[in-house]
C-alpha positions as semicolon CSV with decimal commas, in nm:
position;residue;x (nm);y (nm);z (nm)
1;X;0,580;1,806;0,773
2;X;0,474;1,458;0,660
3;X;0,727;1,176;0,692
4;X;0,707;0,821;0,561
5;X;0,815;0,546;0,798
6;X;0,853;0,172;0,750
7;X;0,718;0,021;1,072
8;X;0,668;-0,322;1,224
9;X;0,359;-0,454;1,393
10;X;0,531;-0,387;1,728
11;X;0,549;-0,012;1,658
12;X;0,292;0,197;1,852
13;X;0,187;0,353;1,518
14;X;0,064;0,013;1,395
15;X;-0,260;0,057;1,593
16;X;-0,327;0,387;1,415
17;X;-0,243;0,229;1,078
18;X;-0,495;-0,048;1,139
19;X;-0,760;0,200;1,248
20;X;-0,711;0,401;0,928
21;X;-0,723;0,089;0,707
22;X;-1,037;-0,029;0,879
23;X;-1,212;0,309;0,871
24;X;-1,138;0,403;0,510
25;X;-1,098;0,069;0,328
26;X;-1,217;-0,238;0,510
27;X;-1,550;-0,125;0,655
28;X;-1,675;-0,041;0,306
29;X;-1,644;-0,409;0,214
30;X;-1,780;-0,538;0,545
31;X;-1,446;-0,627;0,704
32;X;-1,252;-0,541;1,015
33;X;-0,878;-0,590;1,065
34;X;-0,959;-0,911;1,253
35;X;-1,184;-1,050;0,980
36;X;-0,925;-0,955;0,716
37;X;-0,661;-1,145;0,911
38;X;-0,894;-1,443;0,944
39;X;-0,962;-1,443;0,568
40;X;-0,589;-1,423;0,489
41;X;-0,406;-1,600;0,772
42;X;-0,037;-1,518;0,800
43;X;-0,044;-1,235;0,545
44;X;-0,050;-0,948;0,796
45;X;0,276;-1,079;0,940
46;X;0,439;-1,082;0,595
47;X;0,342;-0,724;0,503
48;X;0,594;-0,444;0,513
49;X;0,404;-0,153;0,665
50;X;0,461;0,203;0,545
51;X;0,292;0,491;0,723
52;X;0,269;0,862;0,653
53;X;0,292;1,052;0,981
54;X;0,293;1,410;1,096
55;X;0,376;1,560;1,433
56;X;0,078;1,657;1,642
57;X;0,098;1,813;1,990
58;X;-0,023;1,479;2,132
59;X;0,233;1,276;1,931
60;X;0,277;1,132;1,583
61;X;-0,041;1,077;1,384
62;X;-0,084;0,831;1,098
63;X;-0,256;0,995;0,801
64;X;-0,174;0,739;0,532
65;X;-0,044;0,389;0,484
66;X;0,055;0,134;0,222
67;X;0,141;-0,232;0,254
68;X;0,398;-0,425;0,051
69;X;0,372;-0,801;0,026
70;X;0,718;-0,895;-0,104
71;X;0,779;-1,210;-0,307
72;X;0,412;-1,260;-0,385
73;X;0,281;-1,445;-0,575
74;X;0,634;-1,553;-0,665
75;X;0,991;-1,460;-0,589
76;X;1,092;-1,123;-0,737
77;X;0,737;-0,984;-0,744
78;X;0,561;-0,775;-0,482
79;X;0,206;-0,661;-0,430
80;X;0,113;-0,313;-0,309
81;X;-0,203;-0,338;-0,100
82;X;-0,437;-0,134;0,115
83;X;-0,291;0,203;0,030
84;X;-0,499;0,477;0,187
85;X;-0,469;0,843;0,276
86;X;-0,700;1,004;0,529
87;X;-0,975;1,167;0,320
88;X;-0,910;1,503;0,488
89;X;-0,545;1,493;0,376
90;X;-0,584;1,376;0,016
91;X;-0,439;1,576;-0,276
92;X;-0,135;1,680;-0,071
93;X;0,113;1,438;-0,232
94;X;0,102;1,191;0,057
95;X;-0,002;0,897;-0,164
96;X;0,285;0,974;-0,401
97;X;0,531;0,973;-0,109
98;X;0,398;0,638;0,009
99;X;0,431;0,478;-0,334
100;X;0,783;0,617;-0,378
101;X;0,882;0,469;-0,041
102;X;0,737;0,129;-0,134
103;X;0,910;0,135;-0,474
104;X;1,242;0,235;-0,316
105;X;1,223;-0,052;-0,069
106;X;1,104;-0,305;-0,326
107;X;1,345;-0,217;-0,604
108;X;1,640;-0,068;-0,416
109;X;1,662;-0,287;-0,108
110;X;1,472;-0,607;-0,187
111;X;1,572;-0,626;-0,555
112;X;1,222;-0,709;-0,677
113;X;1,171;-0,698;-1,052
114;X;0,812;-0,568;-1,038
115;X;0,534;-0,452;-0,811
116;X;0,165;-0,479;-0,891
117;X;-0,158;-0,366;-0,732
118;X;-0,528;-0,404;-0,788
119;X;-0,627;-0,041;-0,841
120;X;-0,984;0,078;-0,804
121;X;-1,120;0,268;-1,103
122;X;-1,089;0,598;-0,915
123;X;-0,713;0,539;-0,869
124;X;-0,611;0,447;-1,226
125;X;-0,493;0,800;-1,309
126;X;-0,298;0,829;-0,984
127;X;-0,091;0,521;-1,062
128;X;-0,051;0,612;-1,429
129;X;0,098;0,949;-1,331
130;X;0,353;0,758;-1,123
131;X;0,459;0,543;-1,419
132;X;0,248;0,235;-1,349
133;X;0,083;0,057;-1,644
134;X;-0,234;-0,144;-1,692
135;X;-0,179;-0,516;-1,691
136;X;-0,539;-0,640;-1,714
137;X;-0,889;-0,565;-1,822
138;X;-1,138;-0,439;-1,564
139;X;-1,243;-0,697;-1,305
140;X;-1,463;-0,681;-0,997
141;X;-1,306;-0,704;-0,653
142;X;-1,479;-0,613;-0,328
143;X;-1,783;-0,503;-0,530
144;X;-1,580;-0,238;-0,715
145;X;-1,418;-0,223;-1,061
146;X;-1,041;-0,273;-1,051
147;X;-0,752;-0,321;-1,289
148;X;-0,420;-0,483;-1,224
149;X;-0,147;-0,222;-1,256
150;X;0,226;-0,284;-1,255
151;X;0,558;-0,105;-1,241
152;X;0,882;-0,278;-1,326
153;X;1,223;-0,223;-1,175
154;X;1,402;0,030;-1,397
155;X;1,734;-0,132;-1,303
156;X;1,679;-0,506;-1,278
157;X;1,942;-0,709;-1,098
158;X;2,212;-0,852;-1,327
159;X;2,173;-1,214;-1,430
């Protein structure tokens, strides 16, 4: 059974999360975790790290992850970043579980009013099915077409 956990950088699963991010996302754009951290100093420490794990005879294995950067670029807004599911485990609902966990944390616990992401063209439909909406025209990022997509808190905090 796949579980979603919110971990810190001190958690032993963080090493597996970084390996998955690097293998599936960062290498394609010529980056490593170290070079990503050098390009964006201090950001890794601000991320909330969500991992999808399953029990393996040798211990828990990370098969997906998503990062939330709360209060970016301004208070009340968060950015979902570097969401990835191991290619061998895609189409099992793991990505949906990760997004639901991020939304629950962002809206339910942090009280954010919206979350956005820069979705690659192959992911537009995934986010749309989860209730996210387009918020931009197509733009290029990391040599790939993207669109800004957003979801707003269905129950914003009272004023």
